N, C-alpha and C positions, 0 to 999 in steps of 0.2 A: 374582194369579202371572203368572206371565210363563213365554215355555219361551227357551231360549238352543241354537244353533246353534252350535257352532264346528268349523271346516276348520282344522287344525293337521298341521305334519310330523311322520309317526308315531313318531320317534326323541326327542320333547318329550312324550309321553301317560301314559309311568309317573310323572314330573315333576308332573305337572298331574293327573294323578289322588289321586295323595299331596296334593298341598297342599289340592286341593277337598275333602279329608274331611278337613285340620286347620283348613280354615273353616264344616265342616260341615252339608256333603252330604252327602245321604244314599245317592244312586244317579244313575246318569247310565247311557246307552245309548251305546255305539263302534261302532261302523259303518267298513270299510274301504272308501274310495273313490276314482275317482282326480277330476281334472280337470285343468285349464289354467287359466292365467291370465299375467301381464303375463310370464312367467317363460319364455315360449319363445320361443326364436331365430331360430326359423324360422316367422314366420304360415300359408305354406303344408304346413307339414306341421305337421299338432295335436299335441303332443306328453302324451298321460294321464299325469301326473305322480302316484305312489301319494300317498294322502292319509288323515287319519283324522279324522273327523269324530264330536263328543260331541253331543248332546244330553243338555240338563237340563231340569226343571218346580222353578219355587223359586219364595218365595215376591217381594215387589214390595219387600220392605224387604234384601232380598241381594245385588241385580241391580246395585250397585256395585263389592261384595266381590266378588262372584263374575268379574265383569269385569277387575276388579286384577288381581285372582291370573291369571287366562288370561293377561292382557298382559304378568306379570309373571315366566310360566314361559315361555309360548313366542315371547316380541317377541325379532328380532335385527335386525340392521340389512342382510336381505342381501332378495331378493321371494322370496312363495312362503313367509311366515311363515304366512297366515292370513290367518281375517274371523271376528267373531263379529255373530252376527244377535243379536236381544233380540227376539220377538213376541209379543205381548196372546196370555196363555191366560183364553179364557169358563173352564170348568171343568174339572177333573182328577176323575176316579174310579176308587177302587184297589178293583177288581174282588173282590179276596180276603175283605173289606168292607164294599163300598159305600159308605164314607168318600167323602165329596165336598169340593174347594175345597182350603181350604190344608192339612185333614187329610191327605188322600189325597199331600200333597206331603211332608210333615214325618215 
């Protein structure tokens, strides 16, 4: 199991969420965040830009498809298009039923 965290431009959320549903992703957590990166034009004045953070818990077999979906929906040629982090997930538990592992994700 993996946890995927991605930071994207806010305007890409609708397109990405639709594409993830079509790819079979059952759920996601979305947060409004702020950050800075290379697109900051003045290093002495940190400009925190609004971004969207999406967190997904997925099975190992879906990782490459999900990453490809995120890239195809969010990639453009300008700075600030986002980042994707893929993290190992030791366990996941569905609180309502007590199901664990892959059963809690799907």
